[in-house]
N, C-alpha and C positions, 0 to 999 in steps of 0.2 A: 692584786696578789703580790706579795713581797717576793723579791728574788733572793734565794738562799745560796749558800756555798755549793750545795748539791746541784742547784739549777745551773750555776756557772760551770761546774765540772761536767755536767751532762751536756751542756752546749758545746764545750770543748771536745768531748768524746765524739758527738755527732758530727761536728765540723771536721775533725780529724778523719773520721770514717767516710766522709763525703768524697774523698779522693781515692781513685782506683788503686794507685800505687801503694798507698798506705793500707788499704784493705788487703791487698796482696801480701804485704809485709806481715800484717796481723795473721793472715791465714797461714803463712809459712811458719810463723812463730808458734802457732798452735801445735806444730809437729815437734817443737823443741827449740833450744837455744841456737842462735846463729850469729856469726860475725857480720859486720856491715858489708864486707866483701862478698860473703855468701848470699846475703840478702840482695845485693846489687846485681849478682850474676844473671838472673833472668830478665833484667830490665835494660832497655837501650838508653841508659843514662850513666853518668859518672858515679863513682863511689861517693863523692862529695854531695851530689844531688840526693842520693838515697840517704845519706847521713842527715841531710836537712829534713827529709820526711820522717826519719826516726826521731829527730829532735821534736817535731810536732807531736808524735805519739808519746814521747817521754813527758812533755809538758802537760798533757792531759791525763797522765797516769796509766796509759795502756801498755807502755814498754818501760823496762829499766835495763840498765847496762851493768854488768858485773866486771870483775877483773880476774883474769886467769893468765898468769905470767905476762906476756906482752899483748895479749888480746883482751878485748872488752866485749864479750858476747852479749847479745841482746836477748831478753826474755820477755815473754808476755806476762802482764799482770792482770789475771782474769777478774779480779774484784772490780776493776773499772768497767769491764764488759757486763758484769753482773748488775751493776747500777743501771746501765742502759737497758738491759733485758728486763729488769724490774719495772722500769718506766714503760717499756713497750707492753709488757704483760698487763699492767694496770690500765693502760689506754685501751688495749684489746678487750679487757673485761668491761670497762665503761661503755664502749661502743657496742658490745654484744648485748648488754642490758638495754641500751637505747633502741637497738634494732628489735629486740624482743618486745619492748613496749609499743613500738611502732606497728609491729606485726599484729599484736593484740588489738590495738586501736583500729587498724584497717579491717581486721576480721569483724569487729563490732559494727563498724560502719557498713560493711558488706551485708551482715546479717540484718541490719535495720532496713536496708534498701530492698532486700529480697522478701520482706514481709508485706 
């Protein structure tokens, strides 16, 4: 199977979300825009460390930074999450179909043994 641009982006999204701090940042940004300082407040790490986490989220398209006077608020870019959710939903559908077929097959085998 050929690797597409979407595959690379999806890999980057899942890699970014593999880290707890970045998931916390995404969850906070679901509530609305926030500055790096605001995003760093609940974490026992420096603003610079949180800024690096935000950089990872920016590179995969989950977060963008705007400009308001002297601040650069971060905002969630939900379309990147929608791509991941589409992949998860498709995988769930495929596995549900496979499990249904297995259930049907096992029921046929069981019926054959009971006769």
